Each structure stands twice: as structure tokens, then as C-alpha cells.
N, CA, C and O atoms as a GROMACS GRO file, in nm:
protein
  336
    1UNK      N    1  -0.223  -1.348   1.631
    1UNK     CA    2  -0.125  -1.238   1.588
    1UNK      C    3  -0.224  -1.104   1.552
    1UNK      O    4  -0.335  -1.118   1.500
    2UNK      N    5  -0.183  -1.013   1.578
    2UNK     CA    6  -0.254  -0.885   1.539
    2UNK      C    7  -0.220  -0.838   1.387
    2UNK      O    8  -0.116  -0.873   1.330
    3UNK      N    9  -0.313  -0.761   1.331
    3UNK     CA   10  -0.306  -0.711   1.192
    3UNK      C   11  -0.187  -0.649   1.170
    3UNK      O   12  -0.119  -0.672   1.071
    4UNK      N   13  -0.147  -0.544   1.284
    4UNK     CA   14  -0.040  -0.446   1.256
    4UNK      C   15   0.107  -0.545   1.259
    4UNK      O   16   0.205  -0.508   1.195
    5UNK      N   17   0.109  -0.650   1.326
    5UNK     CA   18   0.213  -0.746   1.343
    5UNK      C   19   0.248  -0.811   1.202
    5UNK      O   20   0.363  -0.820   1.157
    6UNK      N   21   0.130  -0.857   1.136
    6UNK     CA   22   0.157  -0.910   1.000
    6UNK      C   23   0.186  -0.792   0.895
    6UNK      O   24   0.261  -0.807   0.798
    7UNK      N   25   0.123  -0.676   0.922
    7UNK     CA   26   0.154  -0.596   0.823
    7UNK      C   27   0.300  -0.548   0.819
    7UNK      O   28   0.346  -0.488   0.722
    8UNK      N   29   0.365  -0.578   0.922
    8UNK     CA   30   0.517  -0.529   0.920
    8UNK      C   31   0.593  -0.613   0.830
    8UNK      O   32   0.700  -0.578   0.782
    9UNK      N   33   0.541  -0.719   0.810
    9UNK     CA   34   0.600  -0.823   0.706
    9UNK      C   35   0.599  -0.780   0.579
    9UNK      O   36   0.686  -0.817   0.501
   10UNK      N   37   0.488  -0.685   0.537
   10UNK     CA   38   0.476  -0.631   0.411
   10UNK      C   39   0.529  -0.496   0.376
   10UNK      O   40   0.498  -0.446   0.268
   11UNK      N   41   0.606  -0.436   0.457
   11UNK     CA   42   0.637  -0.294   0.484
   11UNK      C   43   0.739  -0.291   0.303
   11UNK      O   44   0.805  -0.382   0.251
   12UNK      N   45   0.718  -0.183   0.263
   12UNK     CA   46   0.792  -0.161   0.114
   12UNK      C   47   0.721  -0.249   0.012
   12UNK      O   48   0.786  -0.298  -0.081
   13UNK      N   49   0.588  -0.271   0.026
   13UNK     CA   50   0.543  -0.379  -0.065
   13UNK      C   51   0.395  -0.297  -0.114
   13UNK      O   52   0.334  -0.221  -0.039
   14UNK      N   53   0.349  -0.334  -0.266
   14UNK     CA   54   0.242  -0.278  -0.288
   14UNK      C   55   0.112  -0.379  -0.251
   14UNK      O   56   0.113  -0.499  -0.277
   15UNK      N   57   0.001  -0.310  -0.187
   15UNK     CA   58  -0.106  -0.372  -0.159
   15UNK      C   59  -0.228  -0.263  -0.152
   15UNK      O   60  -0.215  -0.141  -0.164
   16UNK      N   61  -0.339  -0.332  -0.130
   16UNK     CA   62  -0.487  -0.253  -0.130
   16UNK      C   63  -0.518  -0.239   0.007
   16UNK      O   64  -0.498  -0.340   0.075
   17UNK      N   65  -0.562  -0.136   0.066
   17UNK     CA   66  -0.602  -0.123   0.200
   17UNK      C   67  -0.750  -0.047   0.191
   17UNK      O   68  -0.781   0.049   0.121
   18UNK      N   69  -0.826  -0.119   0.279
   18UNK     CA   70  -0.963  -0.034   0.318
   18UNK      C   71  -0.968  -0.020   0.439
   18UNK      O   72  -0.962  -0.121   0.510
   19UNK      N   73  -0.981   0.118   0.503
   19UNK     CA   74  -1.012   0.159   0.598
   19UNK      C   75  -1.155   0.226   0.614
   19UNK      O   76  -1.228   0.238   0.516
   20UNK      N   77  -1.198   0.275   0.758
   20UNK     CA   78  -1.306   0.317   0.778
   20UNK      C   79  -1.373   0.440   0.674
   20UNK      O   80  -1.495   0.452   0.662
   21UNK      N   81  -1.297   0.510   0.617
   21UNK     CA   82  -1.321   0.625   0.540
   21UNK      C   83  -1.271   0.601   0.397
   21UNK      O   84  -1.298   0.688   0.314
   22UNK      N   85  -1.219   0.522   0.369
   22UNK     CA   86  -1.165   0.482   0.211
   22UNK      C   87  -1.084   0.374   0.178
   22UNK      O   88  -1.051   0.296   0.268
   23UNK      N   89  -1.046   0.355   0.066
   23UNK     CA   90  -0.980   0.251   0.009
   23UNK      C   91  -0.893   0.284  -0.113
   23UNK      O   92  -0.935   0.339  -0.215
   24UNK      N   93  -0.774   0.244  -0.092
   24UNK     CA   94  -0.670   0.287  -0.196
   24UNK      C   95  -0.560   0.164  -0.221
   24UNK      O   96  -0.530   0.075  -0.141
   25UNK      N   97  -0.513   0.182  -0.342
   25UNK     CA   98  -0.402   0.100  -0.379
   25UNK      C   99  -0.266   0.191  -0.337
   25UNK      O  100  -0.267   0.314  -0.343
   26UNK      N  101  -0.161   0.121  -0.297
   26UNK     CA  102  -0.030   0.194  -0.268
   26UNK      C  103   0.070   0.121  -0.223
   26UNK      O  104   0.061   0.000  -0.243
   27UNK      N  105   0.183   0.171  -0.155
   27UNK     CA  106   0.278   0.101  -0.118
   27UNK      C  107   0.292   0.141   0.065
   27UNK      O  108   0.289   0.249   0.126
   28UNK      N  109   0.305   0.022   0.103
   28UNK     CA  110   0.307   0.046   0.256
   28UNK      C  111   0.434   0.076   0.287
   28UNK      O  112   0.518  -0.006   0.249
   29UNK      N  113   0.478   0.184   0.354
   29UNK     CA  114   0.602   0.246   0.426
   29UNK      C  115   0.643   0.204   0.538
   29UNK      O  116   0.759   0.165   0.553
   30UNK      N  117   0.537   0.207   0.652
   30UNK     CA  118   0.579   0.168   0.783
   30UNK      C  119   0.450   0.112   0.836
   30UNK      O  120   0.340   0.156   0.802
   31UNK      N  121   0.472  -0.002   0.935
   31UNK     CA  122   0.373  -0.024   0.984
   31UNK      C  123   0.377  -0.024   1.153
   31UNK      O  124   0.443  -0.119   1.196
   32UNK      N  125   0.322   0.058   1.251
   32UNK     CA  126   0.346   0.078   1.362
   32UNK      C  127   0.263   0.039   1.444
   32UNK      O  128   0.164  -0.006   1.386
   33UNK      N  129   0.254   0.034   1.581
   33UNK     CA  130   0.143  -0.027   1.672
   33UNK      C  131   0.038   0.079   1.663
   33UNK      O  132  -0.074   0.028   1.671
   34UNK      N  133   0.036   0.198   1.649
   34UNK     CA  134  -0.096   0.298   1.643
   34UNK      C  135  -0.125   0.324   1.534
   34UNK      O  136  -0.244   0.345   1.513
   35UNK      N  137  -0.026   0.332   1.414
   35UNK     CA  138  -0.052   0.383   1.271
   35UNK      C  139   0.023   0.311   1.182
   35UNK      O  140   0.116   0.238   1.218
   36UNK      N  141  -0.018   0.330   1.043
   36UNK     CA  142   0.088   0.303   0.946
   36UNK      C  143   0.076   0.394   0.831
   36UNK      O  144  -0.032   0.433   0.787
   37UNK      N  145   0.199   0.428   0.781
   37UNK     CA  146   0.234   0.496   0.668
   37UNK      C  147   0.213   0.462   0.533
   37UNK      O  148   0.299   0.386   0.490
   38UNK      N  149   0.126   0.493   0.456
   38UNK     CA  150   0.095   0.438   0.322
   38UNK      C  151   0.097   0.558   0.193
   38UNK      O  152   0.031   0.661   0.203
   39UNK      N  153   0.161   0.534   0.105
   39UNK     CA  154   0.189   0.596  -0.023
   39UNK      C  155   0.090   0.539  -0.114
   39UNK      O  156   0.095   0.422  -0.153
   40UNK      N  157  -0.024   0.643  -0.157
   40UNK     CA  158  -0.126   0.632  -0.231
   40UNK      C  159  -0.095   0.650  -0.368
   40UNK      O  160  -0.049   0.760  -0.401
   41UNK      N  161  -0.113   0.549  -0.466
   41UNK     CA  162  -0.086   0.561  -0.604
   41UNK      C  163  -0.176   0.580  -0.681
   41UNK      O  164  -0.269   0.500  -0.668
   42UNK      N  165  -0.192   0.678  -0.780
   42UNK     CA  166  -0.308   0.716  -0.855
   42UNK      C  167  -0.300   0.600  -0.966
   42UNK      O  168  -0.203   0.585  -1.039
   43UNK      N  169  -0.395   0.535  -0.969
   43UNK     CA  170  -0.376   0.404  -1.076
   43UNK      C  171  -0.395   0.432  -1.201
   43UNK      O  172  -0.379   0.344  -1.285
   44UNK      N  173  -0.438   0.571  -1.240
   44UNK     CA  174  -0.448   0.608  -1.376
   44UNK      C  175  -0.302   0.642  -1.432
   44UNK      O  176  -0.266   0.598  -1.542
   45UNK      N  177  -0.224   0.719  -1.355
   45UNK     CA  178  -0.096   0.756  -1.405
   45UNK      C  179   0.006   0.686  -1.329
   45UNK      O  180   0.123   0.703  -1.363
   46UNK      N  181  -0.020   0.608  -1.231
   46UNK     CA  182   0.107   0.545  -1.158
   46UNK      C  183   0.190   0.596  -1.081
   46UNK      O  184   0.286   0.536  -1.031
   47UNK      N  185   0.157   0.727  -1.061
   47UNK     CA  186   0.253   0.804  -0.982
   47UNK      C  187   0.185   0.826  -0.831
   47UNK      O  188   0.064   0.819  -0.807
   48UNK      N  189   0.296   0.854  -0.733
   48UNK     CA  190   0.240   0.858  -0.595
   48UNK      C  191   0.143   0.983  -0.603
   48UNK      O  192   0.165   1.082  -0.673
   49UNK      N  193   0.055   0.970  -0.540
   49UNK     CA  194  -0.052   1.094  -0.512
   49UNK      C  195  -0.035   1.153  -0.397
   49UNK      O  196  -0.012   1.274  -0.391
   50UNK      N  197  -0.044   1.065  -0.278
   50UNK     CA  198  -0.016   1.147  -0.133
   50UNK      C  199   0.010   1.043  -0.024
   50UNK      O  200  -0.008   0.926  -0.058
   51UNK      N  201   0.047   1.067   0.097
   51UNK     CA  202   0.119   0.996   0.174
   51UNK      C  203   0.008   1.027   0.290
   51UNK      O  204  -0.035   1.138   0.321
   52UNK      N  205  -0.035   0.882   0.353
   52UNK     CA  206  -0.160   0.863   0.444
   52UNK      C  207  -0.082   0.819   0.595
   52UNK      O  208   0.014   0.742   0.601
   53UNK      N  209  -0.130   0.872   0.687
   53UNK     CA  210  -0.082   0.817   0.806
   53UNK      C  211  -0.232   0.758   0.841
   53UNK      O  212  -0.317   0.846   0.852
   54UNK      N  213  -0.277   0.626   0.859
   54UNK     CA  214  -0.405   0.577   0.895
   54UNK      C  215  -0.389   0.503   1.040
   54UNK      O  216  -0.305   0.418   1.070
   55UNK      N  217  -0.468   0.545   1.103
   55UNK     CA  218  -0.468   0.482   1.245
   55UNK      C  219  -0.503   0.340   1.249
   55UNK      O  220  -0.612   0.316   1.198
   56UNK      N  221  -0.436   0.236   1.298
   56UNK     CA  222  -0.439   0.109   1.264
   56UNK      C  223  -0.554   0.034   1.294
   56UNK      O  224  -0.582  -0.071   1.236
   57UNK      N  225  -0.628   0.091   1.394
   57UNK     CA  226  -0.753   0.020   1.453
   57UNK      C  227  -0.858   0.040   1.334
   57UNK      O  228  -0.945  -0.046   1.317
   58UNK      N  229  -0.851   0.145   1.256
   58UNK     CA  230  -0.940   0.161   1.154
   58UNK      C  231  -0.951   0.077   1.016
   58UNK      O  232  -1.042   0.090   0.934
   59UNK      N  233  -0.847  -0.009   1.006
   59UNK     CA  234  -0.819  -0.057   0.902
   59UNK      C  235  -0.906  -0.193   0.892
   59UNK      O  236  -0.908  -0.273   0.985
   60UNK      N  237  -0.973  -0.210   0.782
   60UNK     CA  238  -1.093  -0.298   0.765
   60UNK      C  239  -1.032  -0.428   0.680
   60UNK      O  240  -1.053  -0.547   0.706
   61UNK      N  241  -0.951  -0.375   0.572
   61UNK     CA  242  -0.913  -0.507   0.491
   61UNK      C  243  -0.775  -0.442   0.417
   61UNK      O  244  -0.732  -0.330   0.391
   62UNK      N  245  -0.725  -0.604   0.398
   62UNK     CA  246  -0.577  -0.556   0.320
   62UNK      C  247  -0.577  -0.672   0.231
   62UNK      O  248  -0.594  -0.789   0.266
   63UNK      N  249  -0.556  -0.628   0.108
   63UNK     CA  250  -0.514  -0.729  -0.005
   63UNK      C  251  -0.394  -0.735  -0.057
   63UNK      O  252  -0.358  -0.638  -0.123
   64UNK      N  253  -0.306  -0.847  -0.041
   64UNK     CA  254  -0.172  -0.846  -0.052
   64UNK      C  255  -0.131  -0.883  -0.215
   64UNK      O  256  -0.031  -0.848  -0.278
   65UNK      N  257  -0.248  -0.969  -0.260
   65UNK     CA  258  -0.228  -1.020  -0.396
   65UNK      C  259  -0.344  -1.010  -0.475
   65UNK      O  260  -0.455  -0.975  -0.437
   66UNK      N  261  -0.308  -1.046  -0.592
   66UNK     CA  262  -0.437  -1.050  -0.697
   66UNK      C  263  -0.386  -0.977  -0.805
   66UNK      O  264  -0.275  -0.925  -0.816
   67UNK      N  265  -0.511  -0.980  -0.905
   67UNK     CA  266  -0.475  -0.930  -1.050
   67UNK      C  267  -0.473  -0.795  -1.037
   67UNK      O  268  -0.394  -0.737  -1.112
   68UNK      N  269  -0.544  -0.721  -0.954
   68UNK     CA  270  -0.494  -0.563  -0.946
   68UNK      C  271  -0.365  -0.553  -0.901
   68UNK      O  272  -0.296  -0.484  -0.975
   69UNK      N  273  -0.302  -0.603  -0.796
   69UNK     CA  274  -0.198  -0.569  -0.747
   69UNK      C  275  -0.071  -0.616  -0.828
   69UNK      O  276   0.032  -0.549  -0.825
   70UNK      N  277  -0.079  -0.718  -0.891
   70UNK     CA  278   0.010  -0.763  -1.011
   70UNK      C  279   0.004  -0.655  -1.111
   70UNK      O  280   0.111  -0.620  -1.160
   71UNK      N  281  -0.113  -0.591  -1.154
   71UNK     CA  282  -0.096  -0.498  -1.268
   71UNK      C  283  -0.026  -0.380  -1.211
   71UNK      O  284   0.054  -0.321  -1.284
   72UNK      N  285  -0.045  -0.342  -1.101
   72UNK     CA  286   0.010  -0.212  -1.058
   72UNK      C  287   0.182  -0.226  -1.041
   72UNK      O  288   0.262  -0.138  -1.076
   73UNK      N  289   0.218  -0.366  -0.976
   73UNK     CA  290   0.363  -0.377  -0.982
   73UNK      C  291   0.416  -0.398  -1.114
   73UNK      O  292   0.534  -0.373  -1.138
   74UNK      N  293   0.329  -0.446  -1.212
   74UNK     CA  294   0.413  -0.465  -1.339
   74UNK      C  295   0.415  -0.309  -1.399
   74UNK      O  296   0.516  -0.273  -1.459
   75UNK      N  297   0.299  -0.216  -1.382
   75UNK     CA  298   0.311  -0.102  -1.429
   75UNK      C  299   0.428  -0.013  -1.359
   75UNK      O  300   0.507   0.048  -1.430
   76UNK      N  301   0.433  -0.009  -1.253
   76UNK     CA  302   0.542   0.070  -1.175
   76UNK      C  303   0.674  -0.002  -1.216
   76UNK      O  304   0.773   0.071  -1.222
   77UNK      N  305   0.690  -0.119  -1.241
   77UNK     CA  306   0.815  -0.172  -1.273
   77UNK      C  307   0.864  -0.145  -1.395
   77UNK      O  308   0.985  -0.147  -1.420
   78UNK      N  309   0.757  -0.115  -1.494
   78UNK     CA  310   0.793  -0.095  -1.620
   78UNK      C  311   0.839   0.066  -1.631
   78UNK      O  312   0.895   0.105  -1.734
   79UNK      N  313   0.816   0.148  -1.533
   79UNK     CA  314   0.859   0.293  -1.529
   79UNK      C  315   0.998   0.308  -1.479
   79UNK      O  316   1.056   0.415  -1.495
   80UNK      N  317   1.055   0.208  -1.419
   80UNK     CA  318   1.195   0.202  -1.376
   80UNK      C  319   1.275   0.178  -1.462
   80UNK      O  320   1.273   0.080  -1.537
   81UNK      N  321   1.365   0.279  -1.461
   81UNK     CA  322   1.476   0.282  -1.592
   81UNK      C  323   1.614   0.184  -1.540
   81UNK      O  324   1.656   0.169  -1.426
   82UNK      N  325   1.657   0.135  -1.645
   82UNK     CA  326   1.774   0.053  -1.599
   82UNK      C  327   1.875   0.098  -1.519
   82UNK      O  328   1.938   0.027  -1.441
   83UNK      N  329   1.896   0.251  -1.542
   83UNK     CA  330   2.021   0.324  -1.475
   83UNK      C  331   1.983   0.307  -1.300
   83UNK      O  332   2.072   0.303  -1.215
   84UNK      N  333   1.869   0.300  -1.274
   84UNK     CA  334   1.818   0.324  -1.106
   84UNK      C  335   1.888   0.221  -1.056
   84UNK      O  336   1.884   0.197  -0.935
   0.00000   0.00000   0.00000
């Protein structure tokens, strides 16, 4: 199974991705055959900082769980209002 095929299972979830020129926490929006769309989160303000299109073969590491991911999910969830 290719990495991109596995990433399709995690679309719209928060994760950590390390690629050839950087590494960031964010939300995976789309995983295609040649690129992924990834919304980067500023971990200090918990706001979306930018959207990246990353060429899939450059992805080196993906972290789906762990303490840092759980913290980001908790902080983002705490900012969601009840009316949304």
C-alpha cells in the first residue's frame, strides 16, 4: 500500500507531516495521487496559518496520533462554539 492511499483514510483529520523542506502540524484536506492539500496550524494561536500543496513523493514522515496531536485537537475543539 502506498503512503498516499493510506493518507486518504485520514482526510479531514489533524496530523503532523514532515516533508523534504519542512514539517508542520495541521489538517489534511485532500490526499491525491500526486499531491496532498494540507492546512497548516499555528500552534501558538491555533489558527490556520496557510494552505500547502505538497508533492506526495516528498513526504518523509506522518504522525497521526500522540500527545502533540491530542493537544492540538483539544485546543481546536475548545474554540468551537456550541452554536456551530
